[in-house]
C-alpha positions in Angstrom: -92.8 58.7 -28.8 -95.1 57.7 -26.0 -92.8 54.7 -25.2 -89.6 57.0 -25.1 -91.4 59.5 -23.0 -92.7 56.8 -20.6 -89.1 55.3 -20.4 -87.5 58.8 -19.9 -89.8 59.5 -17.1 -88.9 56.1 -15.5 -85.2 57.1 -15.7 -85.8 60.6 -14.3 -88.2 59.7 -11.6 -86.1 60.0 -8.3 -87.9 57.0 -6.8 -87.0 54.7 -9.6 -84.0 56.3 -11.4 -84.3 53.6 -14.2 -84.1 50.6 -11.9 -83.9 47.4 -14.0 -83.4 49.1 -17.4 -80.9 47.2 -19.5 -77.8 49.1 -20.1 -78.4 49.5 -23.8 -81.8 50.9 -23.2 -80.4 53.3 -20.6 -77.7 54.5 -23.0 -80.1 55.2 -25.7 -82.5 57.0 -23.3 -79.5 59.1 -22.1 -78.7 59.8 -25.7 -82.4 61.1 -26.3 -82.1 63.1 -23.1 -78.9 65.0 -24.0 -80.3 65.7 -27.5 -83.5 67.1 -26.1 -84.0 70.8 -26.4 -83.7 72.7 -23.1 -86.0 75.5 -24.5 -87.2 76.8 -27.9 -84.0 79.2 -28.1 -80.9 77.3 -27.0 -79.1 75.5 -29.8 -78.3 71.9 -29.3 -74.5 71.8 -29.6 -71.7 69.7 -28.0 -71.2 72.1 -25.1 -74.9 72.1 -24.2 -75.0 68.2 -24.5 -71.9 67.9 -22.2 -73.5 70.3 -19.6 -76.8 68.4 -19.7 -75.0 65.0 -19.3 -72.9 66.4 -16.4 -76.1 67.5 -14.6 -77.8 64.3 -15.3 -74.8 62.3 -13.8 -74.8 64.7 -10.7 -78.6 64.2 -10.4 -78.3 60.3 -10.6 -75.5 60.3 -7.9 -77.5 62.6 -5.6 -80.7 60.8 -6.0 -79.0 57.4 -5.5 -77.4 58.7 -2.3 -80.8 60.0 -0.9 -82.6 56.8 -1.7 -79.9 54.7 0.0 -80.0 56.9 3.0 -83.9 56.9 2.9 -83.8 60.7 3.3 -86.7 62.8 4.3 -87.1 64.1 0.6 -87.0 60.5 -0.6 -89.6 59.5 2.0 -91.9 62.3 0.9 -91.8 61.0 -2.7 -92.3 57.4 -1.5 -95.5 58.3 0.5 -96.9 60.3 -2.3 -96.7 63.5 -0.2 -94.7 65.0 -3.0 -95.1 64.2 -6.7 -92.3 63.8 -9.2 -93.1 67.1 -11.0 -93.0 69.0 -7.6 -89.6 67.4 -6.8 -88.3 68.6 -10.2 -89.8 72.1 -9.7 -88.3 72.6 -6.2 -85.3 70.2 -5.7 -84.2 70.1 -9.4 -83.1 73.8 -9.2 -79.4 72.6 -8.8 -79.6 71.1 -12.3 -81.1 74.0 -14.3 -80.8 72.7 -17.8 -81.9 69.2 -16.9 -84.7 70.6 -14.8 -86.0 72.5 -17.9 -86.2 69.4 -19.9 -87.6 67.2 -17.1 -90.3 69.7 -16.1 -91.5 69.8 -19.8 -91.5 66.0 -19.8 -93.6 65.5 -16.5 -95.9 68.3 -17.5 -97.1 66.4 -20.7 -100.7 65.1 -20.4 -101.0 61.4 -20.9 -104.1 59.6 -22.2 -104.6 56.0 -22.8 -107.3 56.4 -25.5 -104.8 56.5 -28.4 -103.0 53.4 -27.3 -106.3 51.6 -26.8 -107.4 52.7 -30.3 -104.2 51.3 -31.7 -104.6 48.0 -29.9 -108.1 47.8 -31.4 -106.7 48.5 -34.8 -104.1 45.8 -34.3 -106.7 43.4 -33.4 -108.6 44.2 -36.6 -105.4 43.9 -38.8 -103.9 40.8 -37.1 -107.0 38.7 -37.3 -107.3 34.8 -37.5 -107.1 35.2 -41.3 -104.0 37.4 -41.2 -102.2 35.6 -38.4 -99.1 34.9 -40.5 -98.1 38.5 -40.9 -94.8 39.5 -39.5 -94.7 41.7 -36.4 -93.0 44.4 -38.4 -95.7 44.2 -41.1 -98.4 44.5 -38.5 -96.8 47.4 -36.9 -96.5 49.2 -40.2 -100.1 48.5 -41.1 -101.3 49.8 -37.6 -99.2 52.9 -38.1 -100.7 53.5 -41.5 -104.3 53.0 -40.4 -103.8 55.1 -37.3 -102.1 57.9 -38.9 -103.7 58.0 -42.4 -105.8 61.0 -41.5 -102.8 63.0 -40.4 -101.0 62.5 -43.7 -103.7 62.9 -46.1 -107.2 64.5 -46.1 -108.9 61.2 -46.4 -111.6 60.4 -43.8 -110.8 57.2 -42.0 -114.4 56.2 -41.4 -116.6 53.9 -43.4 -119.1 56.5 -44.6 -116.5 57.7 -47.2 -117.8 60.0 -50.0 -115.6 62.3 -51.9 -115.4 64.7 -55.0 -113.5 61.9 -56.9 -116.4 59.5 -56.2 -118.9 61.9 -57.7 -116.5 62.7 -60.6 -116.3 59.0 -61.5 -120.0 58.5 -61.1 -120.6 59.9 -64.7 -118.1 57.6 -66.2 -119.9 54.3 -65.7 
C-alpha cells in the first residue's frame, strides 16, 4: 500500500503531476484513484467513478496550465511557501470529490521504520546461503515474516514460550 500511496501522491502533487510515470503505471494509478472511497458513506458506483475521473482530468489540465504559465500559485508551491496539503485544502475546492480523496491521502502520516524493518528482514532472508531464491520467493518470505504477528497470535521474537510448549513438556 505504501508504494501505491506514494505513487498516487506523486500523481496528485500539483508540482509533479506524475511527471515521468510510464503510461501503464499512470493508468493503474488512475484506476486506484477512481475506485477510492470519497468518504465512508458514498457508494462506489459508475456515476461516482465517472464524476471523480472528470474532476481528475479537469485538475490535471488546470495544473498543467498553471505550471506552464509559472503562475503565482505554482510559484508558492515551488518555493515551499505552500505545501501540497494546503493546496488541496484551499485550491482544490473546485474538485470537491477529488479533494476529499486527496486530502485523506496527503493527511496520512508516513514513517520509514516499517520499510527499514522490512529491508532488515530481507537481508536476513536473502543471505549468502540463500542467494539463489527468486525475487518472488524472497518477497513472500519477507511478507510472512513481517506480518506473522498480525495474522496469528504468535510472538515474532526469539524468546518464544507458549502453552503448547508447556503442554508438550510432559510428553518427553
